[in-house]
N, C-alpha and C positions, 0 to 999 in steps of 0.2 A: 045225744045233744051235748055240745060243749058248754060247760058252765063258765060264766065270766065272773071273776072275783075281784073286787076293788081293794087295793091295799089300804090298810088303816094307818092312821098317823099316830105314832107313839108320842106320848106326852114328854118323854125324857129327851131333852135336847132336840125336839122336833125331828127325830129320826124316823124315816119311813120304814115300816116293816110289813111283811106279808102275813096273811092269816095263818093260824096254826095248821100245819100240814095234816094233823089228825082229822081235820074236817074235810079234807080233800078226798077224792076217790082213791080207793086202795090201788097201789101200783101193781103192775103186772109186767110180764116179760116184754110186752109192747105197751108201755104206759100211755094213757090218753093225755094228750096235750092240754094243759090248763092255761087259758089265755088270761093275761092280766091287763087291766085297763092302763093305758098309757098315762104316766104321771106328768103333771105340769110343774110340780114343785122343784125348786132348785136344789133340794137335798138329794143325796145319792139314791138312785133308783135300784131296787132289788126285788125280784129278779127282772131281767129285761122283758119288755113287752113281747108277747108271742113266744117266749122261751118255754121249752118243755121242762118237766121236772122228772128225774134229774137231768141236768144239761148233758147233751151228747158227749161233750168233751170229758165229762166225769166218767161216763160209762166206758169211753175208749181206753182209759188207763187200765180197766179191769177186764177187758174183753179181747186181748190180743191173741190168746190161745184158747183152744176149745176147753182145756182143763179149767182155765180161769173163768170162762163163760159159764160152764156148768156149776162152778162153785158160787158164782155171783147170783145166778138165777134159781138156785135151789132154795127151798124154804128154810130159813134160819139154819144154815149149815153148821155153825158153831154149836148151837144148842143140840142139834141132832147128834153131832159127834160126841158131845159130853154125855148125852143120854146113852149112847152106845157103850161108852166107857163104864157107866154105872152098871149097865146090864152085864158087862164082862167082869164086874167086881174089881175094876181098876180104880185106884185111888185118884180122886180129883180134889185138889185143894179148894178150900172155901174162896169165893170170889165176892168180896163185900159189895162192890158197886157195879159189877159187870152187867147185871140184869136191870139196873135202874136207869130211868130216862135222864138224859143230861142235855144241857145247852152248851155248845162249844164256843168259847171265846178265843180267838187267835189274835195275839198282839204282835204283828210283824208286817213286813212288806214282801213283795216280789214272789219268787218261785216257792219259797218255803211256806208262805201264807197260802199260796195256791194248793200246795200238796195237802196241807192240813184241812183246808176248806173242802177240797174235793173228797177227802176221806170222810169228813163229817157228813157231807151230803150222801155219800154212798151208804153210810150206816143208817141214816134216816130212811133212805129208800128201801132198804131191806130189813130194817128194824133189828139189825144184828147186835148193835150196842145201844139202840134206842136214842140216837141223837135227835133231839126234838127241833132244834134250830141252830143255825150257825151265825155267829157275830164276828165281824172283822173290825179290829181297832188298828188303824194304819196311819201313816203320815198323810198330811193333807193332799200331797201330790198324787197319792194312790187311791184316794177316796172314790174315784170313778174308774178304777182299773177293771180289768176282766174279772179278777177275783172278787172285787167289791160287788160287781153285778150279780155274782152267784150267791153271795151271802144274804141271809134274811135281814140283817141289820148291820149298818156301818157306822162306826164312830171315828170320824176324822180326828187325828191328834197332831198337835204341832210337833211333838217329839215323842215317838213311841218308846224311847229309852228313858224318859223322865219319870222318876219314882212317883211323884205326886199325881201327875197326869194318869199314870198307869193305875194307881189305886182308885182314882175317881172313876175311871172307866170300869173297873171291876165292880164297883158299887152299882153303877147303872146296869151292867150286864147281869148282876145278881138279881136285881129287881125284875128284869125280863125273864130270867130263869124261874124265879119264884112264881111269876104269873103263869108259867107253863107247867107248874108242879114238877120241876126238874132241878137237879143239881147243876152247879156251874163248873164246867171243866175248862181249865185255862191252858192253852198251848202257847209257848213262848218261842219255840224254834231256836235260832242262834242270833247272837247280837242283841242289841237293845236291852231288855230286862231279863234275858235268859239266865244270867249268872248273878243277878242282884239278890243277895241273901236277905236283905231287908225287905224287899218286895215279897219274896216267898214266905218269909216269917210272918208278915202281916196276913197273908192269905191263909196260912196254916192255922191261924186263930179261929177261923170260921169253919165249922163242921160241914157247911153246905157248899164249900169250895174245895175243889181238887185241882192241884197244879201238876201238869205233866213235867215234872222235874224232880230232882233229888231233894231231900230235906234241907231246910235252911242251915241246920247245925253242921251238916256235911258240906254244904256249899261254902260255909265260913272257913273250913279247913283247906279246901283246895280250889276255891272259886276265883282267887286272883293270884298273880305271880308271886307276891310277897308271902302270903300264907301257904301257897303251894310249895314254895322252897323250904319253908320251915318244917312243914309236914313231911316232905321227902327226906330231909336230913334226920328227922326224928326216927325214921324207920330204916335208916342205913342206905338210902338211895343217893348216889352221887349227883351233885349239882354243879353247875358251872361256877368257878370262883367269882366272887363279886361282893357287892355291898347291898344289904337289905335292911339297913338300920333305921332307927326312929328319927334321927336328926336329918332334916331335909333341906337345910339352908344351903346356899350355893357354895359357901366356903367348905362345908363338910363334903359335899359332892365332889368338888374339885380335888380335895385332899385324897378322898377315897379312889378317885380315878387315877391319880398318880401312883397310888399303892398298887392298884390292879395292873396298871400299865396300858397306855393307849395302843391300839384303838379299843374302845369299850362300846357295849350296847347299852343305850340309854332307853329304858322301858318304863312306860306308865304302868303301875301295878295292876290296874283294872283294865288294861288294853286287851285287844284281841284282833285276830285277822290282819295283823300287820299295822293296826292303828296304834299310835303312840309309841312307835318303835323307831329308834334313830341310831344309825351307825355314827359314832362320834370319835373323831380322830385327833382333836385338839381341844385345849381348854376353852378357846373361843367358841368352838361349836357347842361345847357343853353349856356354856353360858346362854347361848342363843336358844338351845333346846329347852333349857329351864324356863326361859321367858315364854316360850311357846306354850308349855303345859301349865304354867302358873303354879297354883297351890296343889295340884294333883300329886299324889305320892308316887315316887319313882324308885326304880332299882337300877343298879349298875352291874353289868356282867362283862367278864372278859370276852372279847370278840374271838370266836373260833373261825379259822380260815377255811372256807369252803366245806362245811360239814354236810353230812347227809341227814335229812330229817325223817324220822320214823314215828308213826303214830300207831298206838294199840287201841283198838275199839273194844270197849268193855260194856257189858250189860249185867245188871244185878236186879233181883226182885226182893232184896232184903235178906234172902236166905241163900239163893243159888247165884253163882257168878260164872260168867263165861267170857272168853276173849277170842272170838272167832275170826277176827279180821286184823291184818296188819297192813299199813299203808306207807308208801314212800311218797312224801310230799315235798321233795327237794326242788322241784321245778317251780321256782318262785320269781317274782319280779324284785326289783331293787327295794321296793317297799314291803317285801316279805308277803305279798299277796300271792296265793297259789294259783297257778294257771293250768297245770297238768298234774294229775294224780293217779297213782297206781295202787290198786287194792289187791291183796293176796289172801289166800287161806292161811291163817296165822301159823298153824302147826307146820305146814309145808314150807312156808317162808323161813321159819326158824330152823328147819332141818338144813336149808341151803345156805343161810346167812347167819353166822354166829352172833352178829350184833342185833339181829331181830330176836334171837333167843334170849339175849341178855336184856333187851328192852322188855320182853314179856316177863322175865324173872323180876325185874324192878317194878313192873306194873302190879305183880302179885304182892310185892312188899307194900305197895301203896294201899292195897286192899285192907291190910291189917290196921291201917290208920282210920279207915272209914267202914267199920264192920256193918253198919246199918244203911249203907248206900242203896239207893233205888234208882232205876232208870238207866239212861245212857251216859257214858263217860268216855272221854278220850284222853289218854296219857301221851304226851309228846316228848320226844327225845332227840337230841343232837348227837351225831356219831362222827368221830374223827379217828384217823389212823395215827397211832403213836409210834414213831420210828424207834424211840429208845426201847420200849418194851415189846415192839413188834406185835402189838395187839390193838384191837378196836376199843376206844374209850367211849362209853355211852353215858351221857349226862341227861338227867331229867330237866326239861325246860319249863313245862307248865302242864296243868291238867284242865281240860275244858269239861265242866260239869253239865254237859248237854250233848245233843247230837251235833255232828259237824256238817258243813255244807256237802261234803263228799260222802257222808255216811249212807244215805239211802241207796245210791246207785250200787255201791259195793255189795251190800247185803242182798239187794234184789238180783243182781246179775250172778253173783257167786252161788246163789241158791236156785238159779234158773227161773226166776220169777215167782218162787214159792213164798218167800218171806218179804215182809214189808216193814221197813224201819219205823215209819210213823205209827203203823198199826201196833207194833211191838211196844213202843213207848206208851201208847194209850192203854194197851192191855195191862201193862205193869201198873200204871198210875191208877187204874180202876180196880186194883186189888188182885189181878191175876198173877201167875208166875210163869217163868220162861218155859218150864217143862210142859205145862198145859197148852201154852201158845204153840209150841212146836208140834204137839200131838194134834192140835186142831187144824194146823196147816198141812201136815204131812201124815195122813192116817196110816201110811205104810210103815211107820216107825214102830219098833218093838218097845212097849212101855217099860221094859226092864233096862233099857239103855240109859247111860248117863247123859246129861245135857250135852257134854262135849261130843259124845258118840253120836247123838242125834244130829247135831250140826254137821258132823263129818259125813253121815249118811246122806243128808240133804245135798251137801256140796258135791258129793261123789256122783249123785244122779244128775246133777245139772250139766256136767261136761265142761263148765267154765272154771278155769283155774286163776284167771286174771280179770279184773275189771279196770278199764282205762277210761278216765274222765277228763274232759277239757271244759274250761269255763269260758263262755262267750261273754265278754264284757263290753259295755258301751263306753269306749274310751277312744280318743284320738291321740295316737302316739306320734310325737314330733321331736325332731332335733332342732335346737335353736342355732344361731350363727356361731356360738361357741362350742357346739357339739354336745351340749347337755340335753339329756332326754327329758321330755315333759309328757306326762299322761294327762290330757285335758278332758274334763267331763263334757258330755254332749247333751243336746236337746233335740227333739225331733219326733216325727210320727213314723211308726213302722209301716212301710209301703209294700214290703214283700217278706214272706216268712215261709221257709221250706226246711223243716227239720224231720228226722226219722221218727217213726212211731215206736212205741214200746213193744218189746217182744222178749223172748228168753235171752237174746243176745244183744239187745239195745235198750237204752233207757234215756229218756229225755224229761227234763223238768223246766217249765217256763210258765210265766204268767202273761206272756205276750200273745197277741193276735194282730192281724192286719188292722191298722187303725189305732193301735195302742200308742199312747204318748209316752215318750221316754225322757227322763230328766235325771241325769246322774250327778248334778251339782249338789254336793253335800250328802249324797246318798250312795248306797252300794251300786257299783257299776254293773253288777251281775245281771245279765239278760237271760241266759239260758245255760243249763248244764246238759252236756251230751256225753254219754258213756257207752262203751261197747264191752261185751264179754268175749273171752277167747281162751283157748287152751294154753297158750304161751304168751309171754310179753311181746315177743317178736311178732307173732300173729296179730296181737291186739294193735300194735303200732302200724302194721301193714294195712289192716282194715281201716284204721283211723285216717291213714294217708289217702286212701281211696274215698273216704267219706267227706273229709273236710272241704274239698273243692265243690262238693254238691250242696253244702249248707248255704242257706241264703237268709240274711237278715237285712232287708233294705230299708233305707231311710235315715240311718245313723251310722257313723263310723264304729267299727268294732276291732277287737284284737285278733281277728281271724288270720291275717297275714303272719303275725308272730306265732300263733298256734301251729301254723304249717311249718314254720322253722323249727319249733320245738320237736315236732313229730319227726321231721327229717333228721334232726340232730340225734334223736334216739336210735334211728335206723342206721346211721353212718358213724356215730362216735365209737371210739375204741374203749371208752370207760363210762361207767354210769354217771348220771348227772348229780350235781350237788348244788347247794344253795348259792354257789358262785358261778354256776354255768350261765346265768342270765347275761353276764358280760359277753360271752361268746354269741349268745342269741342276738344281742343288740348289734354286735359287729356284723353279723349276717344280715340283720334287718337294715342296717345302714347301707350295706352293699346292695340290698334289694332296692332301696330307694334310689341309689345312684344308677342302678341298672335301668329302672323305669324312667328316670329323668333323661336318659340318653335315647329315649324313644323306643326302648325295648320292653316287652311285657315280662312280668316277673313270675312268681309262683303260680298265679292264677291263669297264666296264658293257656290258650287253646291252640295246641300245635297241630299243624296239618300232618297227615299220614306220612308224606314224603320227608317232612322234617323229623318226625319221630323215628323214622327208619335210619336217620343219619346219626342218632345219638343212642346211648344206652341209659336207661332210666335207673337212678338210685334214689329211692324215696320219692321226693317231689322235685329233685334237681336233675340236671342233665349234664352229660359229659361227652366231649368230642370223641368220635370213633372213626371218622373218615376225613379225607383231605378236604379242606374248605374251598368254597367257590368265592366267598367274599368274607370280609371281616365283621365281627360283632363281638361285643362284650358279653360273655356267658360265664356263669359261675360253675366251677368245679368244686364238689363238696370237700375235697382234700386240699385244694390249692388256692381257694379264693377266686378272684377274678382272673380269667384267662382270655386270650384272644383267638380269633379265627375259628368260627363255627358256621357251617353252612345253614342258612335260613332261607327257606323258599320265599321268593317275592321281595327279598331285600335288595335295595339299590346300592351298587358298589360305587 
């Protein structure tokens, strides 16, 4: 008989919560559905009426392959593996909090909040790390999102990045955790409070709170651009020439910009993800930018012409360090927001590209400045070719003391679905170490191997050497009458959603479902991440070229047309992309718009077989190969717009 349980109303902020899951029937491989009475309160409902626990969407992430299914539905697999290690007299490090119950508080929006909440629910279901309940603190516009419906408790926040609001939410969440006899585990993701050293320091004062982040003292050394530059210089890592001084008045900034030489990069010290970053070419633009940022601390740096951007992914558990992944994130918009990202096995990329090897060397120097670092860290570098020295110049730009947007897909795909970025962060935060995590996920590993060797073994078995990610953003890209590009935010309801499922060679992260409301005004435009694994970069782009036309997000404009151009550029260009390649992408996009305005279909066109026979396909573009029967404007990837290509059904 199905038991009906009515949600109880929490006295804190009148937030609706569901009963303690410990009172519910024990889950099984085919868990009995628990029906919840429909709520009439205007507060966020959680979970949905008639929703099963755990939600099917949560199980989907963990059940794409038979191996993952077996792992999920085995009784406490991690504990069983640790037990086997003890029987073999293999050393297992103490894990202070891994076996304690916890309440998970996620302070974020969108797909990263979805990842964390899904993971917390999966842990509750199998009692692997004893997640008692999940709490989501998000912006007001996301308080009724798909993720919010999955969480046990939702705290709407005006601004999830506000320090005082964040600390207030922590106290409310702590009270809920205490009522469940559990610790409070806080996951911050990226953006918002994820690199706020003051917030983390306040949380560290309470022994009942664990933050999935590095320590506040470490955050203070590398957490913003100003401190990061000083720390890098102190350990001999080259930085871009610029001004990072204490004087922040406009006259000082103008004087320093003249010394550096225009153009300069005008950066808010605490910015990230392209926010607060301005290419400044004149004193007038500098004055304007200063007015925009107000009293926020800024730094000035020499503008490097079309550099390559390289990231080194680091993990540390306070004792062991590893740098398993290198990324090329050069494919960015004018606002330095990444759109296409390539992840590689770090050692293999270093063997092929000397500037990657140099970036890893500098990243190791940064390790010496933060010996007690814990968790995920990303060191970012800009690379330019110096004609005088005939060598690659590698400069440290900043360090993100958190996971990156692109972090999870790279680790997942390069490991063939074995390793989980979010899971590893949680494991370290709860007192575990990297070595034990790898042994728990890959029992075939020899315990005598070093951590680097363990990663190499896992990567070798996966078959993937490259992970290619694209970001689907909710933006409408337009050119005004003056030819200036504008990325306009969008609002609307998702009417159609067709994305690939997770597997050993594909990875998707989104908080969307059909019916979801999208509002990118003042918020991140990120709707979904889609990534593919492959043996080579060429193969990855070819697979992505086939996949992109099949992706569907209906109801709001997206950057999908520009992503198709990025992919085609990678397949047809004679040289790698850099941070200046976006100008070429926009030129192609402008041609695409002109192409469509003349009544012709663009990249998304469905061509008839007879038409396809008359052209040879290069990426997602087409080139004339036969004598034309009538004229049409058609793009050649090497020559721009050309004339005269046969198209079936066209009136001459």
